[in-house]
N, C-alpha and C positions, 0 to 999 in steps of 0.2 A: 408627534409621539417619539420619545427618546427611550430606548431600551437601556436598562442598567442592571448591574449585578447586585447580589444581595448586600454588598457593602457600598452601594450607590455609585460605583465607578461606571463610566459609560462602556457599553459593549462596543468592541472594535467594529468598524465598518469598512467596506471596500470602496475606495474613492474612484475606481474606474470600472464599475460593473457593466457598463454598456459596451465596453470594448469587445467582450466575448459575445459572439453571435448566439451560440447555444452550447449546452453542455451535453455530454454523453448521457443517454437515458440510463437511469440507475447508476450514476457516476459514483465510483468510490471516492472517499476523501480521507485525508489523514493529516495530522499535525507533524511538524518536524522542528528541529533546533530549539527544543524547550518551548514549544508552542509559539515561536515567532515566525514560522513558515506554515503555510497552508497549501496543500496540494489537492487538485481535482483533475478530472479528465474532460476535455472538450469534445465537441461532436466529431472532430476529425481524428480522435483517439490520441491526441497529444496531451501530455501532462502539463498543466499550468501551475506555476509557482507564484504564490502571493507572499510578500514579506511584510511583517508588521512594522510600521514606521514609528518614529518617536512621538507622533501625534496620535498614537493609538488607532491608526487606520491600516488597512491592508492595501498594499500597492503591488502592481504587476512586477514580478521579478525575473520572469523568463519562462521558457517553455522547453520541455524535453520531448523530442520527436524520435520515434522508433517503432511504435506499435502500428500495425496495419489493420487491426481489427479491435473489437471491443475489449476494454480493460476491466478485469474483474475485481482486482484488489490492489491496494497500495499499502506499503509498510515501511516506515522510516526507522533507521538504526541510529540512535543518538551518539553512540560511541564511535562508530565507523563513519558517520556522516554520509550515509548512502540511503537512497530510496530504492526500494525494490517494487516492481510492478509485474502483474501477470495477466494473462488472458489466453485467447485462442492461439496466439503465436508464441507461447512460452513465458519464460521469466526473464526480465531485464533488470540489470543492476545499474544504477545511475550515480554519478558523482555530482552531488547537489551543488558544491562550491564552484565547479567548473561547467555546470549545465551540460554534462556529456555522458554518453553511454560507456560504461566500463566493460560490461560483457553480457552476453545472453547465456544463462547457465543451464537452460533446459529447453529443448525443442520437443515438446510433447506431442504425441499423436492424438491426445485429447486435450481440451481446454483446461488450463490451470485456473482454479476458481477462488483459492484463498491462500493467504500467507500469514506467517507469524514468526517473530524472532524469539529465540530462547537463549537467555544468558548472553545476549549481544554477539554470540558467535555462530549459533546454529540457526539456520533458516528452515522452517518447515513449510511445505506447500501441499495443498490438496487439489485434487482434480475432479472433473465431472464424472469420472468412472469410479470414484471412491478411493483412489490411491493416495497414500500419504508418503511423502518423501522428506528426508532430512539432509541438508546440505551444510558442509563445513566452510564457513567464510574465511577461516584462517588457512585453508588448504585449497585455494582457488575454486571454491564452491564445488568441491567434489561431493558426489552423492554418497552418503554414508549408508543409507538404507531406504528401501521402498517397500511398503506393505499395503495390503488391501484392508482398509479401515472401515469402509462402508460399501453397500451394494449400489450406491448412487452418488450423486454430487456431494462433495464436502463443501458446505456453504460457509461455515464459520469455525474458527479455532480460538481457544482461550488457554493460556498457560498460567499455572500457579507456581511462583518461585518458592513459596512456603512449602508446598506439598510436592514439588517437582513433578507436576502432573499436567499433561496436555489433554484437553477435552476437545472433541470435535463434534459438530452437528452435521447431519445429513438431511437432504431434502425429503428422504423417506421417513421423516419423523423419528429419527434416532439420535441419541447422544452416546458417545463412546469415549 
């Protein structure tokens, strides 16, 4: 069985899938570098980077170590070439090219559950207590504002450039 796309091109595969013993339960995943990088979290809470090769396969490219507990979300910024991750131990910003931690921008008293970039400059984060924060990446990730958006966990966020509108979902069956 060979999977293919609608134009009959082969679907990229990973050539070293058995190197990874296991992945984090409910691992977040995201694309980066114009879909040539794929990120996911392994069972030891490290972020694994896979790079698409010229043979249309994904090869192991490195690991980002810094989280000590479950990772909830991954979000890549194409312009800044950084990956942001979050979880129970806050928000971490990674330099993808150098496979290194740039900074921890928030040490939250509650787990950070979701992330989204707005206009490649502003990073929004949601927490398990329903707080929504906005960080300015051009000003050393200073927090611009925090507000109570939900009565419970912010699980997902979506931003419309056209409408300049951020929509959040909460685990309590609410959209705001």
